[in-house]
N, C-alpha and C positions, 0 to 999 in steps of 0.2 A: 504493499500499499504506499509506504513512504518513498519507495523508489519510483512508483508511478507518479506520484505527486511531484517529486523533484524532476522527473523527466517532463512532465506537464509545464512546470515553471520554466524550464529551458526553452521549450517551444513557444510560451508566451513571451518571454524576453526577446527571442529571435523576431518574433512577429511585431513586438513593440518597437524594436530597433528598426526594422524595415519601415514601419509606418512613420517613424520620426525621420528617417533618412528622406522618404518621399516628401514629407512636410518641409524639411529643410531645403530640398532641391526647389520646391514651389515657391517657397519664401524668398529664396535667393533669386529665382527668376523674376519674381514680382518686385523685389527690392533693388534689383540690379540697377546701378547708376543712381540711386535716390540718395546718396550722400553718406556721411559718416555713420549715421545712426543705422543704416542699412548694413554697413560693414560690421559695426559692433553687434548687431543681432545675429548676423551670419557666423561671427567668431563664437558667440555664445552657443549657437546650435551646433557648431562644429566640436566645441569642447564637450557638449553634453553627448553628442554621438560617440566621440572617442572614449568617453567614460563608460557609456553603455556597452560599447564594443569590448572594452577591457574587462568589464563586469561579466558579460556573457561568455567570454573566452575563459575566465578563471573560475567561474561558478560550476 
């Protein structure tokens, strides 16, 4: 039971990571050329995705 739950969490993390990556790509396209605020938002999203990628890889 615990193993199944653990595996399910890994799948959810992968799905969440994929959704966040798609969101980041859309936001990056939308905000492209909008100035420093857009760059900051993109940096924050990239950092979040890097963090989630590391968490998914090590969990």
